[in-house]
PDBQT receptor file of N, H, CA, C and O in Angstrom, charges set to zero:
ATOM      1  N   MET A   1       8.728  11.737  -5.264  1.00  0.00    +0.000 N 
ATOM      2  CA  MET A   1       8.285  10.953  -5.145  1.00  0.00    +0.000 C 
ATOM      3  C   MET A   1       7.372   9.955  -6.561  1.00  0.00    +0.000 C 
ATOM      4  O   MET A   1       7.002  10.475  -7.613  1.00  0.00    +0.000 OA
ATOM      5  N   ALA A   2       7.226   8.808  -6.276  1.00  0.00    +0.000 N 
ATOM      6  H   ALA A   2       7.526   8.385  -5.421  1.00  0.00    +0.000 HD
ATOM      7  CA  ALA A   2       6.911   7.610  -7.466  1.00  0.00    +0.000 C 
ATOM      8  C   ALA A   2       5.728   6.830  -7.015  1.00  0.00    +0.000 C 
ATOM      9  O   ALA A   2       5.908   6.163  -5.996  1.00  0.00    +0.000 OA
ATOM     10  N   PHE A   3       4.479   6.777  -7.607  1.00  0.00    +0.000 N 
ATOM     11  H   PHE A   3       4.332   7.319  -8.435  1.00  0.00    +0.000 HD
ATOM     12  CA  PHE A   3       3.579   5.519  -7.265  1.00  0.00    +0.000 C 
ATOM     13  C   PHE A   3       3.190   4.978  -8.055  1.00  0.00    +0.000 C 
ATOM     14  O   PHE A   3       2.983   5.501  -9.149  1.00  0.00    +0.000 OA
ATOM     15  N   SER A   4       2.947   3.734  -7.798  1.00  0.00    +0.000 N 
ATOM     16  H   SER A   4       3.116   3.309  -6.909  1.00  0.00    +0.000 HD
ATOM     17  CA  SER A   4       2.504   2.937  -8.790  1.00  0.00    +0.000 C 
ATOM     18  C   SER A   4       1.352   2.492  -8.694  1.00  0.00    +0.000 C 
ATOM     19  O   SER A   4       0.911   3.285  -7.862  1.00  0.00    +0.000 OA
ATOM     20  N   TRP A   5       0.420   1.728  -8.949  1.00  0.00    +0.000 N 
ATOM     21  H   TRP A   5       0.778   1.084  -9.625  1.00  0.00    +0.000 HD
ATOM     22  CA  TRP A   5      -0.830   1.557  -9.141  1.00  0.00    +0.000 C 
ATOM     23  C   TRP A   5      -1.479  -0.147  -9.713  1.00  0.00    +0.000 C 
ATOM     24  O   TRP A   5      -0.644  -0.990 -10.042  1.00  0.00    +0.000 OA
ATOM     25  N   ASN A   6      -2.266  -0.324  -9.744  1.00  0.00    +0.000 N 
ATOM     26  H   ASN A   6      -2.944   0.360  -9.477  1.00  0.00    +0.000 HD
ATOM     27  CA  ASN A   6      -3.041  -1.322 -10.432  1.00  0.00    +0.000 C 
ATOM     28  C   ASN A   6      -4.381  -0.279 -11.819  1.00  0.00    +0.000 C 
ATOM     29  O   ASN A   6      -5.407   0.401 -11.807  1.00  0.00    +0.000 OA
ATOM     30  N   GLU A   7      -3.716  -0.650 -12.440  1.00  0.00    +0.000 N 
ATOM     31  H   GLU A   7      -2.882  -1.202 -12.450  1.00  0.00    +0.000 HD
ATOM     32  CA  GLU A   7      -4.476   0.192 -13.710  1.00  0.00    +0.000 C 
ATOM     33  C   GLU A   7      -5.704  -0.220 -13.654  1.00  0.00    +0.000 C 
ATOM     34  O   GLU A   7      -6.465   0.746 -13.715  1.00  0.00    +0.000 OA
ATOM     35  N   ALA A   8      -6.432  -1.552 -13.536  1.00  0.00    +0.000 N 
ATOM     36  H   ALA A   8      -5.814  -2.337 -13.486  1.00  0.00    +0.000 HD
ATOM     37  CA  ALA A   8      -8.024  -1.781 -13.691  1.00  0.00    +0.000 C 
ATOM     38  C   ALA A   8      -8.259  -1.311 -12.497  1.00  0.00    +0.000 C 
ATOM     39  O   ALA A   8      -9.437  -0.956 -12.484  1.00  0.00    +0.000 OA
ATOM     40  N   LYS A   9      -7.502  -1.016 -10.947  1.00  0.00    +0.000 N 
ATOM     41  H   LYS A   9      -6.544  -1.304 -10.958  1.00  0.00    +0.000 HD
ATOM     42  CA  LYS A   9      -8.095  -0.562 -10.556  1.00  0.00    +0.000 C 
ATOM     43  C   LYS A   9      -8.127   1.141 -10.541  1.00  0.00    +0.000 C 
ATOM     44  O   LYS A   9      -9.015   1.871 -10.101  1.00  0.00    +0.000 OA
ATOM     45  N   ARG A  10      -7.372   1.354 -10.917  1.00  0.00    +0.000 N 
ATOM     46  H   ARG A  10      -6.650   0.761 -11.274  1.00  0.00    +0.000 HD
ATOM     47  CA  ARG A  10      -7.024   2.809 -11.771  1.00  0.00    +0.000 C 
ATOM     48  C   ARG A  10      -8.563   3.742 -12.177  1.00  0.00    +0.000 C 
ATOM     49  O   ARG A  10      -9.133   4.700 -11.656  1.00  0.00    +0.000 OA
ATOM     50  N   LEU A  11      -8.834   2.855 -13.399  1.00  0.00    +0.000 N 
ATOM     51  H   LEU A  11      -8.371   2.076 -13.823  1.00  0.00    +0.000 HD
ATOM     52  CA  LEU A  11     -10.051   2.970 -14.525  1.00  0.00    +0.000 C 
ATOM     53  C   LEU A  11     -11.011   2.485 -13.631  1.00  0.00    +0.000 C 
ATOM     54  O   LEU A  11     -11.992   2.652 -14.355  1.00  0.00    +0.000 OA
ATOM     55  N   LYS A  12     -11.466   2.009 -12.599  1.00  0.00    +0.000 N 
ATOM     56  H   LYS A  12     -10.669   1.874 -12.010  1.00  0.00    +0.000 HD
ATOM     57  CA  LYS A  12     -12.777   2.013 -11.843  1.00  0.00    +0.000 C 
ATOM     58  C   LYS A  12     -12.853   2.637 -10.721  1.00  0.00    +0.000 C 
ATOM     59  O   LYS A  12     -13.953   2.602 -10.170  1.00  0.00    +0.000 OA
ATOM     60  N   ALA A  13     -11.667   3.435  -9.996  1.00  0.00    +0.000 N 
ATOM     61  H   ALA A  13     -10.773   3.463 -10.443  1.00  0.00    +0.000 HD
ATOM     62  CA  ALA A  13     -11.570   4.768  -9.008  1.00  0.00    +0.000 C 
ATOM     63  C   ALA A  13     -11.945   5.632 -10.482  1.00  0.00    +0.000 C 
ATOM     64  O   ALA A  13     -13.100   5.218 -10.589  1.00  0.00    +0.000 OA
ATOM     65  N   LEU A  14     -11.831   6.201 -11.234  1.00  0.00    +0.000 N 
ATOM     66  H   LEU A  14     -10.893   6.538 -11.147  1.00  0.00    +0.000 HD
ATOM     67  CA  LEU A  14     -12.417   7.346 -12.029  1.00  0.00    +0.000 C 
ATOM     68  C   LEU A  14     -13.413   7.176 -12.042  1.00  0.00    +0.000 C 
ATOM     69  O   LEU A  14     -14.162   7.845 -11.331  1.00  0.00    +0.000 OA
ATOM     70  N   GLU A  15     -13.926   6.080 -12.962  1.00  0.00    +0.000 N 
ATOM     71  H   GLU A  15     -13.318   5.536 -13.539  1.00  0.00    +0.000 HD
ATOM     72  CA  GLU A  15     -15.306   5.928 -12.798  1.00  0.00    +0.000 C 
ATOM     73  C   GLU A  15     -16.405   6.310 -12.081  1.00  0.00    +0.000 C 
ATOM     74  O   GLU A  15     -17.365   7.008 -12.407  1.00  0.00    +0.000 OA
ATOM     75  N   GLU A  16     -16.063   5.615 -10.805  1.00  0.00    +0.000 N 
ATOM     76  H   GLU A  16     -15.283   5.048 -10.540  1.00  0.00    +0.000 HD
ATOM     77  CA  GLU A  16     -16.491   5.293  -9.841  1.00  0.00    +0.000 C 
ATOM     78  C   GLU A  16     -16.845   6.763  -8.724  1.00  0.00    +0.000 C 
ATOM     79  O   GLU A  16     -17.947   7.193  -8.384  1.00  0.00    +0.000 OA
ATOM     80  N   ARG A  17     -15.524   7.248  -8.372  1.00  0.00    +0.000 N 
ATOM     81  H   ARG A  17     -14.629   6.899  -8.648  1.00  0.00    +0.000 HD
ATOM     82  CA  ARG A  17     -15.366   8.158  -7.666  1.00  0.00    +0.000 C 
ATOM     83  C   ARG A  17     -14.805   9.579  -8.857  1.00  0.00    +0.000 C 
ATOM     84  O   ARG A  17     -14.926  10.722  -8.417  1.00  0.00    +0.000 OA
ATOM     85  N   ALA A  18     -14.428   9.456  -9.796  1.00  0.00    +0.000 N 
ATOM     86  H   ALA A  18     -14.331   8.528 -10.153  1.00  0.00    +0.000 HD
ATOM     87  CA  ALA A  18     -13.824  10.589 -10.386  1.00  0.00    +0.000 C 
ATOM     88  C   ALA A  18     -12.295  11.129  -9.663  1.00  0.00    +0.000 C 
ATOM     89  O   ALA A  18     -11.860  12.279  -9.602  1.00  0.00    +0.000 OA
ATOM     90  N   LEU A  19     -11.625   9.731  -9.111  1.00  0.00    +0.000 N 
ATOM     91  H   LEU A  19     -11.978   8.797  -9.161  1.00  0.00    +0.000 HD
ATOM     92  CA  LEU A  19     -10.495   9.901  -8.467  1.00  0.00    +0.000 C 
ATOM     93  C   LEU A  19      -9.376   9.747  -9.396  1.00  0.00    +0.000 C 
ATOM     94  O   LEU A  19      -9.249   8.532  -9.548  1.00  0.00    +0.000 OA
ATOM     95  N   ASP A  20      -8.512  10.356 -10.086  1.00  0.00    +0.000 N 
ATOM     96  H   ASP A  20      -8.615  11.343  -9.964  1.00  0.00    +0.000 HD
ATOM     97  CA  ASP A  20      -7.606   9.495 -10.972  1.00  0.00    +0.000 C 
ATOM     98  C   ASP A  20      -5.816   9.401  -9.777  1.00  0.00    +0.000 C 
ATOM     99  O   ASP A  20      -5.046  10.126  -9.147  1.00  0.00    +0.000 OA
ATOM    100  N   PHE A  21      -6.088   7.741 -10.213  1.00  0.00    +0.000 N 
ATOM    101  H   PHE A  21      -6.713   7.151 -10.725  1.00  0.00    +0.000 HD
ATOM    102  CA  PHE A  21      -4.622   7.731  -8.859  1.00  0.00    +0.000 C 
ATOM    103  C   PHE A  21      -3.841   8.147  -9.514  1.00  0.00    +0.000 C 
ATOM    104  O   PHE A  21      -3.153   8.642  -8.620  1.00  0.00    +0.000 OA
ATOM    105  N   ALA A  22      -2.899   8.575 -11.135  1.00  0.00    +0.000 N 
ATOM    106  H   ALA A  22      -3.458   8.173 -11.861  1.00  0.00    +0.000 HD
ATOM    107  CA  ALA A  22      -1.998  10.266 -11.038  1.00  0.00    +0.000 C 
ATOM    108  C   ALA A  22      -2.040  10.981 -10.746  1.00  0.00    +0.000 C 
ATOM    109  O   ALA A  22      -1.004  11.638 -10.849  1.00  0.00    +0.000 OA
ATOM    110  N   ASP A  23      -2.971  11.502 -10.223  1.00  0.00    +0.000 N 
ATOM    111  H   ASP A  23      -3.813  10.968 -10.140  1.00  0.00    +0.000 HD
ATOM    112  CA  ASP A  23      -3.074  12.551  -9.187  1.00  0.00    +0.000 C 
ATOM    113  C   ASP A  23      -2.932  12.858  -8.028  1.00  0.00    +0.000 C 
ATOM    114  O   ASP A  23      -3.027  13.976  -7.522  1.00  0.00    +0.000 OA
ATOM    115  N   ALA A  24      -2.545  11.227  -7.237  1.00  0.00    +0.000 N 
ATOM    116  H   ALA A  24      -2.469  10.318  -7.648  1.00  0.00    +0.000 HD
ATOM    117  CA  ALA A  24      -1.912  11.269  -5.967  1.00  0.00    +0.000 C 
ATOM    118  C   ALA A  24      -1.095  12.284  -5.283  1.00  0.00    +0.000 C 
ATOM    119  O   ALA A  24      -1.259  13.039  -4.325  1.00  0.00    +0.000 OA
ATOM    120  N   ALA A  25      -0.371  12.089  -5.929  1.00  0.00    +0.000 N 
ATOM    121  H   ALA A  25      -0.237  11.476  -6.707  1.00  0.00    +0.000 HD
ATOM    122  CA  ALA A  25       0.551  13.542  -5.805  1.00  0.00    +0.000 C 
ATOM    123  C   ALA A  25       0.038  14.802  -4.553  1.00  0.00    +0.000 C 
ATOM    124  O   ALA A  25       0.533  15.314  -3.549  1.00  0.00    +0.000 OA
ATOM    125  N   LEU A  26      -1.202  14.893  -5.311  1.00  0.00    +0.000 N 
ATOM    126  H   LEU A  26      -1.604  14.477  -6.127  1.00  0.00    +0.000 HD
ATOM    127  CA  LEU A  26      -1.956  16.352  -4.790  1.00  0.00    +0.000 C 
ATOM    128  C   LEU A  26      -1.748  16.128  -3.527  1.00  0.00    +0.000 C 
ATOM    129  O   LEU A  26      -1.318  17.055  -2.841  1.00  0.00    +0.000 OA
ATOM    130  N   PHE A  27      -2.006  14.849  -2.939  1.00  0.00    +0.000 N 
ATOM    131  H   PHE A  27      -2.355  14.096  -3.497  1.00  0.00    +0.000 HD
ATOM    132  CA  PHE A  27      -2.169  14.583  -1.262  1.00  0.00    +0.000 C 
ATOM    133  C   PHE A  27      -0.613  14.972  -0.726  1.00  0.00    +0.000 C 
ATOM    134  O   PHE A  27      -0.483  14.858   0.493  1.00  0.00    +0.000 OA
ATOM    135  N   PHE A  28       0.317  15.314  -1.302  1.00  0.00    +0.000 N 
ATOM    136  H   PHE A  28       0.212  15.407  -2.292  1.00  0.00    +0.000 HD
ATOM    137  CA  PHE A  28       1.549  15.612  -0.683  1.00  0.00    +0.000 C 
ATOM    138  C   PHE A  28       2.069  16.908  -1.231  1.00  0.00    +0.000 C 
ATOM    139  O   PHE A  28       3.283  17.107  -1.228  1.00  0.00    +0.000 OA
ATOM    140  N   ASP A  29       1.267  17.767  -1.684  1.00  0.00    +0.000 N 
ATOM    141  H   ASP A  29       0.280  17.605  -1.687  1.00  0.00    +0.000 HD
ATOM    142  CA  ASP A  29       1.715  19.249  -2.259  1.00  0.00    +0.000 C 
ATOM    143  C   ASP A  29       2.038  20.168  -1.315  1.00  0.00    +0.000 C 
ATOM    144  O   ASP A  29       2.424  21.315  -1.538  1.00  0.00    +0.000 OA
ATOM    145  N   GLY A  30       1.790  19.380   0.309  1.00  0.00    +0.000 N 
ATOM    146  H   GLY A  30       1.476  18.448   0.491  1.00  0.00    +0.000 HD
ATOM    147  CA  GLY A  30       2.109  21.029   0.975  1.00  0.00    +0.000 C 
ATOM    148  C   GLY A  30       0.464  21.143   1.082  1.00  0.00    +0.000 C 
ATOM    149  O   GLY A  30       0.099  21.746   2.090  1.00  0.00    +0.000 OA
ATOM    150  N   ARG A  31      -0.291  20.802   0.464  1.00  0.00    +0.000 N 
ATOM    151  H   ARG A  31       0.005  20.312  -0.356  1.00  0.00    +0.000 HD
ATOM    152  CA  ARG A  31      -2.265  21.313   1.027  1.00  0.00    +0.000 C 
ATOM    153  C   ARG A  31      -2.299  20.822   2.607  1.00  0.00    +0.000 C 
ATOM    154  O   ARG A  31      -1.518  19.920   2.912  1.00  0.00    +0.000 OA
ATOM    155  N   PRO A  32      -3.270  21.438   3.750  1.00  0.00    +0.000 N 
ATOM    156  CA  PRO A  32      -3.845  20.795   4.834  1.00  0.00    +0.000 C 
ATOM    157  C   PRO A  32      -4.164  19.657   4.827  1.00  0.00    +0.000 C 
ATOM    158  O   PRO A  32      -5.250  19.513   4.266  1.00  0.00    +0.000 OA
ATOM    159  N   ALA A  33      -3.692  18.663   5.224  1.00  0.00    +0.000 N 
ATOM    160  H   ALA A  33      -2.810  18.780   5.680  1.00  0.00    +0.000 HD
ATOM    161  CA  ALA A  33      -4.199  17.034   5.584  1.00  0.00    +0.000 C 
ATOM    162  C   ALA A  33      -4.321  16.385   6.731  1.00  0.00    +0.000 C 
ATOM    163  O   ALA A  33      -3.380  16.622   7.488  1.00  0.00    +0.000 OA
ATOM    164  N   VAL A  34      -4.827  15.923   6.998  1.00  0.00    +0.000 N 
ATOM    165  H   VAL A  34      -5.591  15.730   6.383  1.00  0.00    +0.000 HD
ATOM    166  CA  VAL A  34      -4.830  14.776   8.144  1.00  0.00    +0.000 C 
ATOM    167  C   VAL A  34      -4.266  13.543   7.946  1.00  0.00    +0.000 C 
ATOM    168  O   VAL A  34      -4.649  12.973   6.925  1.00  0.00    +0.000 OA
ATOM    169  N   HIS A  35      -3.381  12.904   8.700  1.00  0.00    +0.000 N 
ATOM    170  H   HIS A  35      -3.069  13.367   9.530  1.00  0.00    +0.000 HD
ATOM    171  CA  HIS A  35      -2.879  11.490   8.901  1.00  0.00    +0.000 C 
ATOM    172  C   HIS A  35      -2.983  11.359   9.949  1.00  0.00    +0.000 C 
ATOM    173  O   HIS A  35      -2.772  12.109  10.901  1.00  0.00    +0.000 OA
ATOM    174  N   GLN A  36      -3.465   9.968   9.830  1.00  0.00    +0.000 N 
ATOM    175  H   GLN A  36      -3.636   9.359   9.056  1.00  0.00    +0.000 HD
ATOM    176  CA  GLN A  36      -4.441   8.937  10.883  1.00  0.00    +0.000 C 
ATOM    177  C   GLN A  36      -3.095   7.646  10.616  1.00  0.00    +0.000 C 
ATOM    178  O   GLN A  36      -2.757   7.192   9.523  1.00  0.00    +0.000 OA
ATOM    179  N   THR A  37      -2.584   7.321  11.830  1.00  0.00    +0.000 N 
ATOM    180  H   THR A  37      -2.858   7.690  12.718  1.00  0.00    +0.000 HD
ATOM    181  CA  THR A  37      -2.339   5.448  11.168  1.00  0.00    +0.000 C 
ATOM    182  C   THR A  37      -3.401   4.486  11.516  1.00  0.00    +0.000 C 
ATOM    183  O   THR A  37      -4.381   4.501  12.260  1.00  0.00    +0.000 OA
ATOM    184  N   SER A  38      -2.703   3.416  10.488  1.00  0.00    +0.000 N 
ATOM    185  H   SER A  38      -1.907   3.404   9.884  1.00  0.00    +0.000 HD
ATOM    186  CA  SER A  38      -4.497   2.623  10.070  1.00  0.00    +0.000 C 
ATOM    187  C   SER A  38      -3.628   1.375  10.224  1.00  0.00    +0.000 C 
ATOM    188  O   SER A  38      -3.082   0.887   9.234  1.00  0.00    +0.000 OA
ATOM    189  N   PRO A  39      -3.586   1.218  10.587  1.00  0.00    +0.000 N 
ATOM    190  CA  PRO A  39      -2.581  -0.544  11.306  1.00  0.00    +0.000 C 
ATOM    191  C   PRO A  39      -3.284  -1.876  10.557  1.00  0.00    +0.000 C 
ATOM    192  O   PRO A  39      -4.494  -2.078  10.451  1.00  0.00    +0.000 OA
ATOM    193  N   ARG A  40      -2.534  -2.461  10.222  1.00  0.00    +0.000 N 
ATOM    194  H   ARG A  40      -1.552  -2.297  10.308  1.00  0.00    +0.000 HD
ATOM    195  CA  ARG A  40      -3.221  -3.895   9.108  1.00  0.00    +0.000 C 
ATOM    196  C   ARG A  40      -2.500  -4.539   9.766  1.00  0.00    +0.000 C 
ATOM    197  O   ARG A  40      -1.375  -4.039   9.762  1.00  0.00    +0.000 OA
ATOM    198  N   HIS A  41      -2.585  -5.641  10.495  1.00  0.00    +0.000 N 
ATOM    199  H   HIS A  41      -3.498  -6.047  10.498  1.00  0.00    +0.000 HD
ATOM    200  CA  HIS A  41      -2.276  -7.030  10.772  1.00  0.00    +0.000 C 
ATOM    201  C   HIS A  41      -0.466  -6.211  10.913  1.00  0.00    +0.000 C 
ATOM    202  O   HIS A  41      -0.244  -5.051  11.259  1.00  0.00    +0.000 OA
ATOM    203  N   GLU A  42       0.305  -6.997  10.621  1.00  0.00    +0.000 N 
ATOM    204  H   GLU A  42       0.124  -7.939  10.340  1.00  0.00    +0.000 HD
ATOM    205  CA  GLU A  42       1.454  -5.992  10.976  1.00  0.00    +0.000 C 
ATOM    206  C   GLU A  42       2.453  -5.528  10.080  1.00  0.00    +0.000 C 
ATOM    207  O   GLU A  42       3.680  -5.507  10.176  1.00  0.00    +0.000 OA
ATOM    208  N   GLU A  43       1.193  -4.932   8.639  1.00  0.00    +0.000 N 
ATOM    209  H   GLU A  43       0.196  -4.948   8.561  1.00  0.00    +0.000 HD
ATOM    210  CA  GLU A  43       1.578  -3.577   8.174  1.00  0.00    +0.000 C 
ATOM    211  C   GLU A  43       1.539  -2.100   8.486  1.00  0.00    +0.000 C 
ATOM    212  O   GLU A  43       0.454  -1.519   8.476  1.00  0.00    +0.000 OA
ATOM    213  N   ASP A  44       2.575  -1.509   8.742  1.00  0.00    +0.000 N 
ATOM    214  H   ASP A  44       3.456  -1.982   8.750  1.00  0.00    +0.000 HD
ATOM    215  CA  ASP A  44       2.304  -0.098   9.292  1.00  0.00    +0.000 C 
ATOM    216  C   ASP A  44       1.849   0.847   7.825  1.00  0.00    +0.000 C 
ATOM    217  O   ASP A  44       2.576   1.144   6.877  1.00  0.00    +0.000 OA
ATOM    218  N   ARG A  45       0.484   1.155   8.031  1.00  0.00    +0.000 N 
ATOM    219  H   ARG A  45      -0.106   0.914   8.801  1.00  0.00    +0.000 HD
ATOM    220  CA  ARG A  45      -0.243   1.738   7.038  1.00  0.00    +0.000 C 
ATOM    221  C   ARG A  45      -0.457   3.402   7.794  1.00  0.00    +0.000 C 
ATOM    222  O   ARG A  45      -0.096   3.711   8.929  1.00  0.00    +0.000 OA
ATOM    223  N   TRP A  46      -0.968   4.068   7.042  1.00  0.00    +0.000 N 
ATOM    224  H   TRP A  46      -1.262   3.816   6.120  1.00  0.00    +0.000 HD
ATOM    225  CA  TRP A  46      -1.669   5.363   7.511  1.00  0.00    +0.000 C 
ATOM    226  C   TRP A  46      -2.090   5.598   6.164  1.00  0.00    +0.000 C 
ATOM    227  O   TRP A  46      -1.752   5.222   5.042  1.00  0.00    +0.000 OA
ATOM    228  N   LYS A  47      -3.604   6.930   7.057  1.00  0.00    +0.000 N 
ATOM    229  H   LYS A  47      -3.879   7.235   7.969  1.00  0.00    +0.000 HD
ATOM    230  CA  LYS A  47      -4.723   7.134   5.556  1.00  0.00    +0.000 C 
ATOM    231  C   LYS A  47      -4.272   8.497   5.680  1.00  0.00    +0.000 C 
ATOM    232  O   LYS A  47      -3.608   8.897   6.637  1.00  0.00    +0.000 OA
ATOM    233  N   THR A  48      -4.528   8.998   4.994  1.00  0.00    +0.000 N 
ATOM    234  H   THR A  48      -5.067   8.673   4.217  1.00  0.00    +0.000 HD
ATOM    235  CA  THR A  48      -4.471  11.025   4.690  1.00  0.00    +0.000 C 
ATOM    236  C   THR A  48      -5.668  11.111   3.664  1.00  0.00    +0.000 C 
ATOM    237  O   THR A  48      -5.929  10.498   2.629  1.00  0.00    +0.000 OA
ATOM    238  N   ILE A  49      -6.492  12.445   4.597  1.00  0.00    +0.000 N 
ATOM    239  H   ILE A  49      -6.280  12.943   5.438  1.00  0.00    +0.000 HD
ATOM    240  CA  ILE A  49      -7.542  12.730   4.316  1.00  0.00    +0.000 C 
ATOM    241  C   ILE A  49      -7.362  14.441   3.551  1.00  0.00    +0.000 C 
ATOM    242  O   ILE A  49      -6.954  15.426   4.166  1.00  0.00    +0.000 OA
ATOM    243  N   ALA A  50      -7.752  14.418   2.213  1.00  0.00    +0.000 N 
ATOM    244  H   ALA A  50      -8.084  13.617   1.714  1.00  0.00    +0.000 HD
ATOM    245  CA  ALA A  50      -7.580  15.813   1.888  1.00  0.00    +0.000 C 
ATOM    246  C   ALA A  50      -8.268  16.619   1.087  1.00  0.00    +0.000 C 
ATOM    247  O   ALA A  50      -8.650  15.944   0.131  1.00  0.00    +0.000 OA
ATOM    248  N   ALA A  51      -8.685  17.932   0.976  1.00  0.00    +0.000 N 
ATOM    249  H   ALA A  51      -8.375  18.480   1.752  1.00  0.00    +0.000 HD
ATOM    250  CA  ALA A  51      -9.558  18.282   0.438  1.00  0.00    +0.000 C 
ATOM    251  C   ALA A  51      -8.557  18.808  -1.101  1.00  0.00    +0.000 C 
ATOM    252  O   ALA A  51      -7.533  19.488  -1.180  1.00  0.00    +0.000 OA
ATOM    253  N   ILE A  52      -9.586  17.993  -2.398  1.00  0.00    +0.000 N 
ATOM    254  H   ILE A  52     -10.417  17.441  -2.333  1.00  0.00    +0.000 HD
ATOM    255  CA  ILE A  52      -9.077  18.435  -3.455  1.00  0.00    +0.000 C 
ATOM    256  C   ILE A  52      -9.859  19.002  -4.372  1.00  0.00    +0.000 C 
ATOM    257  O   ILE A  52     -10.815  18.226  -4.347  1.00  0.00    +0.000 OA
ATOM    258  N   GLN A  53     -10.246  20.202  -5.544  1.00  0.00    +0.000 N 
ATOM    259  H   GLN A  53      -9.470  20.833  -5.565  1.00  0.00    +0.000 HD
ATOM    260  CA  GLN A  53     -11.320  20.332  -5.740  1.00  0.00    +0.000 C 
ATOM    261  C   GLN A  53     -12.320  20.610  -5.226  1.00  0.00    +0.000 C 
ATOM    262  O   GLN A  53     -13.351  20.775  -5.878  1.00  0.00    +0.000 OA
ATOM    263  N   GLU A  54     -12.240  20.769  -3.488  1.00  0.00    +0.000 N 
ATOM    264  H   GLU A  54     -11.402  20.634  -2.958  1.00  0.00    +0.000 HD
ATOM    265  CA  GLU A  54     -13.548  21.481  -2.949  1.00  0.00    +0.000 C 
ATOM    266  C   GLU A  54     -14.134  19.947  -2.915  1.00  0.00    +0.000 C 
ATOM    267  O   GLU A  54     -15.354  19.872  -3.062  1.00  0.00    +0.000 OA
ATOM    268  N   ARG A  55     -13.412  18.704  -2.740  1.00  0.00    +0.000 N 
ATOM    269  H   ARG A  55     -12.421  18.766  -2.621  1.00  0.00    +0.000 HD
ATOM    270  CA  ARG A  55     -13.524  17.429  -2.143  1.00  0.00    +0.000 C 
ATOM    271  C   ARG A  55     -12.966  16.687  -1.246  1.00  0.00    +0.000 C 
ATOM    272  O   ARG A  55     -11.761  16.876  -1.083  1.00  0.00    +0.000 OA
ATOM    273  N   LEU A  56     -13.629  15.658  -0.417  1.00  0.00    +0.000 N 
ATOM    274  H   LEU A  56     -14.608  15.505  -0.549  1.00  0.00    +0.000 HD
ATOM    275  CA  LEU A  56     -12.499  15.549   0.863  1.00  0.00    +0.000 C 
ATOM    276  C   LEU A  56     -12.357  13.986   0.031  1.00  0.00    +0.000 C 
ATOM    277  O   LEU A  56     -13.245  13.316  -0.496  1.00  0.00    +0.000 OA
ATOM    278  N   PHE A  57     -10.988  13.739   0.142  1.00  0.00    +0.000 N 
ATOM    279  H   PHE A  57     -10.266  14.283   0.570  1.00  0.00    +0.000 HD
ATOM    280  CA  PHE A  57     -10.595  11.863  -0.238  1.00  0.00    +0.000 C 
ATOM    281  C   PHE A  57      -9.673  11.454   0.564  1.00  0.00    +0.000 C 
ATOM    282  O   PHE A  57      -8.896  12.310   0.986  1.00  0.00    +0.000 OA
ATOM    283  N   THR A  58      -9.481   9.895   1.041  1.00  0.00    +0.000 N 
ATOM    284  H   THR A  58     -10.112   9.199   0.698  1.00  0.00    +0.000 HD
ATOM    285  CA  THR A  58      -8.961   9.770   1.582  1.00  0.00    +0.000 C 
ATOM    286  C   THR A  58      -7.936   9.022   0.691  1.00  0.00    +0.000 C 
ATOM    287  O   THR A  58      -8.276   8.821  -0.474  1.00  0.00    +0.000 OA
ATOM    288  N   ILE A  59      -6.575   8.537   1.152  1.00  0.00    +0.000 N 
ATOM    289  H   ILE A  59      -6.299   8.701   2.099  1.00  0.00    +0.000 HD
ATOM    290  CA  ILE A  59      -6.086   7.138   0.478  1.00  0.00    +0.000 C 
ATOM    291  C   ILE A  59      -5.833   6.739   1.449  1.00  0.00    +0.000 C 
ATOM    292  O   ILE A  59      -5.942   7.480   2.426  1.00  0.00    +0.000 OA
ATOM    293  N   VAL A  60      -5.322   5.209   1.626  1.00  0.00    +0.000 N 
ATOM    294  H   VAL A  60      -5.233   4.607   0.833  1.00  0.00    +0.000 HD
ATOM    295  CA  VAL A  60      -4.460   4.423   2.603  1.00  0.00    +0.000 C 
ATOM    296  C   VAL A  60      -2.896   4.547   2.044  1.00  0.00    +0.000 C 
ATOM    297  O   VAL A  60      -1.978   3.997   2.652  1.00  0.00    +0.000 OA
TER     298      VAL A  60
């Protein structure tokens, strides 16, 4: 699975939340996670919550 992101947003998240977008693949490595729909206008979106290094993170 390939991921892409805005580098400025990645650096801000890394500074503010200690979460590196480069680690996004950890959400899909088979660990227990909660997946919920998160509709936005006409766009299909999903919210995923998972524990990484004993902290809970959510991605959309």
